[in-house]
C-alpha positions as CSV (number, residue, x, y, z in Angstrom):
1,M,76.5,114.4,183.3
2,D,75.9,115.8,179.9
3,W,78.5,115.9,177.1
4,I,79.2,119.6,177.5
5,E,80.4,119.1,181.1
6,I,82.5,116.1,180.2
7,K,84.1,118.0,177.3
8,K,84.9,120.9,179.6
9,H,86.6,118.6,182.0
10,Y,88.8,117.1,179.3
11,E,89.7,120.5,178.0
12,N,91.0,121.6,181.4
13,D,94.8,122.1,181.1
14,Y,95.6,120.3,184.3
15,V,93.5,117.3,183.3
16,A,95.0,117.3,179.8
17,N,98.6,117.3,181.1
18,E,98.0,114.5,183.6
19,I,96.4,112.3,181.0
20,V,99.0,113.0,178.3
21,E,101.8,112.3,180.8
22,Y,100.3,109.0,181.8
23,V,99.4,107.6,178.4
24,K,102.6,108.4,176.5
25,N,103.8,105.4,174.5
26,R,100.7,103.4,175.5
27,W,97.9,102.1,173.2
28,V,94.9,104.3,173.9
29,A,91.1,103.8,173.5
30,L,88.1,106.1,173.7
31,E,84.7,104.9,174.7
32,A,81.5,106.7,173.7
33,Q,79.0,107.9,176.2
34,S,76.1,105.5,176.1
35,E,73.7,103.8,178.5
36,D,72.8,100.8,176.4
37,H,75.8,99.7,174.5
38,R,79.6,100.1,174.3
39,T,81.4,101.7,171.4
40,F,85.2,101.8,171.4
41,I,87.7,103.7,169.2
42,R,91.1,101.9,169.3
43,Y,92.4,102.7,165.9
44,D,93.0,105.8,163.8
45,K,93.3,105.3,160.1
46,G,94.1,101.7,160.6
47,E,96.9,102.3,163.2
48,P,96.6,102.0,167.0
49,L,95.4,105.2,168.7
50,F,98.1,107.0,170.7
51,I,98.6,110.3,172.5
52,N,102.2,111.4,173.0
53,D,101.7,115.1,173.5
54,K,99.1,117.8,174.0
55,T,98.7,118.3,170.3
56,D,97.8,114.6,169.9
57,Y,95.4,114.8,172.8
58,E,93.5,117.8,171.5
59,S,93.4,116.5,167.9
60,I,92.0,113.1,168.9
61,L,89.3,114.6,171.2
62,H,88.3,117.0,168.4
63,R,88.3,114.4,165.6
64,F,86.3,111.9,167.6
65,S,84.0,114.4,169.2
66,Y,81.1,113.0,167.2
67,I,81.1,109.9,169.4
68,K,81.1,112.1,172.5
69,P,84.0,110.3,174.2
70,R,83.4,109.8,177.9
71,T,86.1,107.4,179.0
72,I,89.8,107.2,178.1
73,Y,91.7,104.0,178.5
74,A,95.3,102.9,178.0
75,T,97.2,99.7,178.0
76,A,99.4,98.6,180.9
77,N,102.0,98.0,178.2
78,V,104.4,100.8,177.3
79,Y,105.7,100.4,173.7
80,S,108.9,101.3,171.9
81,V,107.0,101.6,168.6
82,L,103.2,102.0,168.3
83,D,101.9,100.8,164.9
84,Y,99.7,97.9,163.8
85,E,102.6,95.5,163.0
86,S,104.4,96.2,166.3
87,L,101.4,95.2,168.3
88,K,102.0,91.6,167.1
89,K,105.5,91.6,168.5
90,E,106.0,91.1,172.2
91,N,109.5,92.6,171.9
92,S,107.9,96.0,171.0
93,I,106.7,96.2,174.7
94,I,109.5,97.8,176.7
95,S,107.7,97.8,180.1
96,V,104.4,96.9,181.7
97,T,102.6,98.5,184.7
98,P,101.5,95.8,187.2
99,V,97.8,96.4,188.0
100,F,95.9,94.7,190.9
101,D,92.3,95.1,189.8
102,I,89.9,95.3,192.8
103,D,86.2,95.5,192.0
104,G,83.0,95.6,193.9
105,S,79.8,97.5,194.8
106,L,80.0,101.2,195.7
107,E,78.3,100.1,199.0
108,D,81.4,98.1,199.7
109,A,83.9,100.9,199.1
110,K,85.4,100.5,202.5
111,L,86.0,96.8,201.9
112,I,87.5,97.6,198.5
113,I,90.0,99.9,200.2
114,S,90.7,97.3,202.8
115,V,91.7,94.8,200.0
116,A,93.9,97.5,198.5
117,E,95.5,98.1,201.9
118,R,96.4,94.4,202.2
119,I,98.0,94.4,198.8
120,I,100.0,97.5,199.8
121,Q,101.1,95.7,203.0
122,E,102.3,92.7,201.1
123,L,104.2,94.9,198.6
124,D,105.8,96.7,201.5
125,R,107.0,93.3,202.9
126,F,109.1,93.0,199.7
127,K,110.3,96.6,200.1
128,V,108.2,98.0,197.3
129,S,106.6,101.2,198.4
130,K,107.9,104.4,196.8
131,S,106.8,103.2,193.3
132,V,103.2,102.2,194.4
133,Y,100.1,104.3,193.8
134,L,96.4,103.7,193.6
135,I,93.7,104.8,191.1
136,W,90.1,104.9,192.1
137,S,88.5,103.4,189.0
138,G,84.8,104.3,189.6
139,R,83.5,101.4,191.6
140,G,86.8,99.8,192.5
141,V,90.5,100.6,192.8
142,H,93.6,99.7,190.9
143,V,96.8,99.2,193.0
144,Q,99.6,99.9,190.5
145,I,103.4,99.7,190.6
146,N,105.2,102.2,188.4
147,E,106.7,100.2,185.6
148,N,110.1,102.0,186.1
149,A,110.4,100.2,189.5
150,F,111.8,97.3,187.5
151,S,115.3,97.6,186.1
152,G,116.0,97.2,182.4
153,E,118.0,94.0,183.1
154,I,115.0,92.3,184.7
155,M,112.6,93.4,181.9
156,K,115.0,92.3,179.2
157,K,115.8,88.9,180.7
158,Y,112.3,87.8,181.6
159,G,110.0,89.9,179.5
160,P,108.0,92.8,180.9
161,L,104.6,91.2,180.5
162,K,105.7,88.0,182.3
163,V,107.3,90.1,185.1
164,A,104.1,92.1,185.6
165,H,101.8,89.1,185.5
166,S,103.9,87.1,187.9
167,V,104.1,89.9,190.4
168,V,100.4,90.4,190.4
169,E,99.7,86.7,190.6
170,F,102.2,86.1,193.4
171,I,100.8,88.9,195.6
172,I,97.2,88.0,195.0
173,A,97.9,84.4,196.0
174,R,99.1,85.6,199.4
175,I,95.9,87.4,200.2
176,V,93.3,85.4,198.3
177,N,91.8,83.7,201.4
178,E,91.4,87.0,203.2
179,V,89.6,88.5,200.2
180,K,87.2,85.5,200.2
181,E,86.4,86.2,203.8
182,M,85.8,89.9,203.1
183,S,83.6,88.9,200.2
184,K,81.3,86.9,202.6
185,V,80.4,90.1,204.5
186,A,80.2,92.4,201.5
187,K,76.8,93.6,200.3
188,N,77.6,92.7,196.7
189,S,74.4,94.5,195.5
190,E,75.9,95.4,192.1
191,R,79.1,93.5,191.8
192,E,81.0,90.8,193.7
193,L,84.0,92.0,195.7
194,K,87.1,90.5,194.1
195,V,90.7,91.2,193.1
196,E,91.9,89.9,189.7
197,N,95.0,89.5,187.7
198,K,94.1,91.0,184.3
199,M,97.6,91.3,183.0
200,D,97.5,90.2,179.4
201,I,98.8,91.4,176.1
202,G,96.0,93.8,175.1
203,R,94.4,94.8,178.4
204,L,93.1,98.3,178.8
205,F,92.7,100.2,182.1
206,T,91.0,103.6,182.8
207,V,93.5,106.4,183.0
208,P,93.9,109.0,185.8
209,L,91.3,111.8,185.6
210,S,89.2,110.0,183.0
211,F,85.5,109.6,183.6
212,H,84.1,106.2,184.6
213,R,82.2,104.8,181.7
214,F,78.8,105.4,183.2
215,L,79.2,106.6,186.9
216,D,79.7,110.3,187.4
217,Y,83.1,109.8,189.0
218,V,86.6,110.6,187.7
219,C,89.5,108.2,188.3
220,V,91.8,109.9,190.8
221,A,95.3,108.8,191.8
222,F,96.6,108.8,195.4
223,K,99.5,107.3,197.3
224,P,99.5,104.6,199.9
225,D,99.9,107.0,202.8
226,Q,96.6,108.6,201.8
227,I,94.6,105.4,201.8
228,N,93.0,105.8,205.2
229,D,91.7,109.3,204.3
230,F,90.2,108.3,200.9
231,D,86.4,108.6,200.4
232,L,84.3,108.8,197.3
233,S,84.1,112.6,197.4
234,W,87.7,112.6,196.0
235,A,86.3,111.3,192.7
236,D,83.7,114.1,192.4
237,P,84.4,115.5,188.9
238,K,83.6,119.0,190.1
239,N,85.8,118.9,193.1
240,Y,88.2,116.0,192.7
241,K,91.3,115.3,194.8
242,H,94.1,113.8,192.7
243,N,97.7,113.3,193.6
244,P,100.2,113.7,190.7
245,A,102.8,111.8,192.7
246,W,101.8,108.7,190.8
247,R,104.8,109.6,188.7
248,E,107.2,108.8,191.6
249,Y,109.3,105.6,191.5
250,E,112.6,104.2,192.6
251,S,114.4,102.4,189.8
252,G,115.1,98.7,190.7
253,E,112.9,98.8,193.8
254,A,110.7,95.9,192.6
255,D,113.5,93.7,191.2
256,E,113.7,91.4,194.2
257,L,109.9,91.0,194.3
258,A,110.0,90.2,190.6
259,L,112.6,87.5,191.0
260,I,110.7,85.9,193.9
261,A,107.4,86.1,192.0
262,L,108.8,84.6,188.8
263,K,110.1,81.7,190.9
264,N,106.9,81.1,192.8
265,A,104.0,82.2,190.5
266,P,102.4,79.7,188.2
267,N,104.3,79.3,184.9
268,I,101.7,80.8,182.5
269,E,102.8,81.3,178.9
270,L,102.2,84.9,177.9
271,S,104.5,85.3,174.9
272,A,102.0,84.2,172.3
273,P,101.8,86.6,169.3
274,Y,99.3,89.3,169.6
275,A,97.2,88.0,166.8
276,K,96.3,84.9,168.9
277,N,94.8,87.2,171.5
278,E,93.0,89.6,169.2
279,I,89.5,88.2,169.2
280,K,88.0,86.4,172.1
281,T,84.4,86.2,171.3
282,T,81.6,83.7,171.9
283,V,78.8,83.9,169.3
284,R,75.5,82.2,170.0
285,K,74.6,79.9,167.1
286,S,71.3,81.7,166.6
287,E,73.0,85.0,166.1
288,G,75.0,86.5,163.3
289,I,75.8,89.8,161.6
290,G,73.2,90.7,159.0
291,R,74.0,91.6,155.4
292,F,73.0,95.2,156.0
293,Q,75.7,95.6,158.8
294,V,78.3,93.7,156.8
295,M,77.7,96.0,153.8
296,G,77.8,99.1,155.9
297,L,81.0,98.0,157.7
298,M,82.8,97.0,154.5
299,Q,81.8,100.1,152.5
300,A,82.9,102.3,155.4
301,A,86.3,100.5,155.5
302,R,86.5,100.8,151.7
303,Y,86.0,104.6,151.8
304,Y,88.4,104.9,154.7
305,L,91.2,103.1,152.8
306,L,90.6,105.1,149.7
307,K,90.2,108.6,151.3
308,G,91.2,108.4,155.0
309,D,88.3,110.3,156.5
310,L,86.7,108.3,159.3
311,E,83.6,110.4,159.8
312,K,82.8,110.4,156.1
313,A,83.6,106.7,155.9
314,K,80.9,106.0,158.4
315,S,78.4,108.2,156.5
316,F,79.4,106.5,153.2
317,G,79.1,103.0,154.7
318,L,75.6,103.6,156.0
319,N,74.6,105.3,152.8
320,R,75.7,102.4,150.6
321,A,74.0,99.9,152.9
322,I,70.7,101.7,152.6
323,F,71.2,102.2,148.9
324,Y,71.8,98.5,148.2
325,A,69.0,97.4,150.5
326,W,66.7,99.7,148.5
327,A,68.0,98.5,145.2
328,K,67.4,94.9,146.1
329,R,63.8,95.6,147.0
330,S,63.1,98.0,144.1
331,R,64.5,96.6,140.9
332,P,64.7,93.4,138.8
333,V,68.0,91.6,139.4
334,K,69.5,92.5,136.0
335,K,68.4,96.1,135.9
336,E,71.1,98.8,136.7
337,V,70.1,101.1,139.5
338,S,71.0,104.8,139.2
339,Q,71.9,106.5,142.5
340,R,71.4,109.8,140.8
341,R,67.9,108.9,139.6
342,L,67.0,107.7,143.1
343,D,68.1,110.9,144.7
344,E,66.6,113.2,142.1
345,E,63.2,111.4,142.3
346,E,63.1,111.8,146.1
347,S,64.4,115.4,146.3
348,K,64.0,118.3,143.9
349,E,66.0,120.7,146.0
350,E,69.6,121.4,144.8
351,T,71.2,121.1,148.2
352,Y,73.7,118.4,147.3
353,N,76.5,117.5,144.9
354,F,77.9,114.1,144.0
355,E,81.2,112.7,145.2
356,K,83.0,110.0,143.3
357,V,84.4,107.0,145.1
358,G,86.3,105.1,142.5
359,N,83.9,104.7,139.6
360,E,80.9,105.0,141.9
361,E,79.2,108.3,142.9
362,A,76.9,109.2,145.8
363,P,75.2,112.4,146.8
364,V,76.7,114.6,149.4
365,D,74.8,117.2,151.5
366,N,76.3,120.7,150.8
367,R,75.8,121.8,154.4
368,S,77.3,119.0,156.4
369,G,79.5,117.4,153.8
370,L,78.1,114.0,154.6
371,F,76.5,111.5,152.3
372,M,72.7,111.5,151.9
373,I,69.8,109.7,150.1
374,G,66.9,112.0,149.3
375,K,66.5,114.5,152.1
376,K,68.1,112.2,154.7
377,V,71.8,112.7,155.7
378,Q,73.6,109.7,157.0
379,T,75.6,110.8,160.0
380,P,78.4,109.0,161.9
381,E,76.0,108.7,164.8
382,D,73.4,107.0,162.6
383,Y,76.2,104.5,161.5
384,D,77.1,103.8,165.1
385,R,73.5,103.1,165.9
386,E,72.6,101.1,162.8
387,V,75.8,99.3,162.1
388,A,78.4,99.5,164.9
389,Q,76.1,98.9,167.8
390,R,74.5,95.9,166.1
391,I,77.9,94.4,165.3
392,N,79.2,95.2,168.8
393,A,76.3,93.2,170.3
394,I,77.9,90.1,168.7
395,V,81.6,90.8,168.4
396,P,83.7,93.8,169.6
397,Y,83.2,96.4,166.9
398,D,86.8,97.7,166.9
399,E,88.0,94.1,166.2
400,A,85.6,93.8,163.4
401,W,86.7,97.1,162.0
402,E,90.4,96.2,162.2
403,K,89.9,92.8,160.6
404,T,87.8,94.3,157.8
405,L,90.5,96.8,157.0
406,K,93.0,93.9,156.9
407,Y,90.7,91.9,154.6
408,L,90.2,94.7,152.2
409,N,93.9,95.5,152.1
410,G,94.4,92.0,150.7
411,F,92.8,93.1,147.4
412,P,94.2,95.3,144.6
413,K,93.3,98.9,144.9
414,E,91.3,98.7,141.6
415,Y,88.9,96.3,143.3
416,L,88.1,98.9,145.9
417,E,87.7,101.6,143.2
418,D,85.4,99.5,141.0
419,Q,81.8,99.3,142.3
420,R,81.1,95.9,140.5
421,L,84.4,94.3,141.5
422,F,84.0,95.4,145.1
423,F,80.5,93.9,145.3
424,E,81.3,90.6,143.5
425,R,84.8,89.8,144.5
426,I,85.1,91.4,148.0
427,Y,81.6,91.7,149.6
428,R,79.6,88.8,148.1
429,P,82.0,86.0,149.1
430,V,81.8,86.9,152.8
431,R,78.4,88.5,153.3
432,D,76.9,85.4,154.8
433,S,80.1,84.1,156.5
434,F,81.7,87.3,157.8
435,L,82.4,85.9,161.3
436,E,84.1,82.8,159.9
437,K,86.0,84.2,156.9
438,V,86.9,87.8,158.0
439,L,87.2,87.8,161.8
440,K,89.4,84.7,161.8
441,L,92.0,86.2,159.6
442,N,95.5,85.9,161.1
C-alpha cells in the first residue's frame, strides 16, 4: 500500500483512539516504510518516544511524517515515568503485559491459531480467561494477558518483568512438545512455526491497528471466544474486524498463575540495569562504520543538541559529511576551506541564506529551510539513505543515535559550538573506533 493510504488509516479517529489507549505509558517506536532496510525512531529530542493522548499521537505522526511511518510498536512494559534515566531503572516499570509470541508462515495460519488455542486452554486451566486477548501480528499471533490481571501486591513483591517472563515461560513449557509436533506438519515456506518467550526489558511489540512492517495487514485484536471464527480477512486494512474488548480484565485473576509460574519456571535473572541490555550487536570483523557516516551522525547529533530540530539535524549532518569529504579531496591539509566560497562557486542563484551553528555557517535553501551545497538540498530522506541505513546495516541506528547524543553530552557546550574543537576533540578521537569507543559507553 502506498503512504497516502497508510496515512489515511492512521488519521482515522477510531484507529487513533485505539492506539492511544493501548500505548499510554509505554515506550513507543515508529518504523519507516521500506522494502530493503529497517529504520526505527525510538527517541524524540534525546528522550524515549511516548504517546499519552491524541495530541501526542497527531504531533508525532506529523513531525516524523518525513520517514513515512508504517508500523507503530510499544513495549510490553508500562512505566510510571518515561524519560531516558528512568529506562535504566527497573523500578520505573509498574506493570508488564505477558506476551506469547507465535510466529510462522501465512500458509500455516490455521496451525498458528491452533497453537494460540492451546495457550488459551492452558491459561483457562489456571482460571485466567477474562483478561486474555489476542492480536494478529501480520503473520503470527500474540496471546496477551492484560497487565492489570496481576495485583499490585504481586507486582511489587516479585517485580512485574519477572512475573510476566515466568508466566510466559511456564505456559510455553507445558505445550512445547505439542508445538514441535505441529511444526513437523507445517509448510514453513517463509518462517518456522514456533512460540517464543520474548519478555525482556526493552522488547517492542506491534500495537493494535498498526500496519505490519511489510505485509498489507493491520494488527487486529480479538477475544478467545472468537478464535474459531478468525481468518485473515479480519486483518484487511480496508475492512478490518477489531475487538476493543482487549481492554477488559479482572484484577487479581492471574495472581495464582503467577505464584505457580514463579515457583516452577526457570530462575532467570531479569533485573539487570537497562544499560546492560541496550546494545546486542554482532559486528563482522571485516565491517565497520565509515568516517562519512560517523561524521554525518555526529554532526546531526551536534545540531540536534544545540537547536533541537531533528529534520534539520539530519540535513545538517549529511551536509557537513559531504562538505568535509569534499574539503579533504580538494584542499591542502593546512589550507582553510570556505563553505561560502564553495557554495558561491557552484551556484550563482541567490536562493539561499546562511545559518550559523556555533561559529560555523552553512547554506540553507530558502524554500525548504534545509541545508544545501551548491544546488543540492540535503533532505532527511537523503540522510536516512546515506547515513542511517548504512549504520543500521551494522548496528541498530537508534542505539547509535542515542549513544552519540550521550557521548556529545559529555563535552562542554563550547566544544559543540566551536567548529575546530568539535572536529579535533570530539570527532577525530573516535572516527576510526566509533563502535568500540562510543557504542560501548555505559
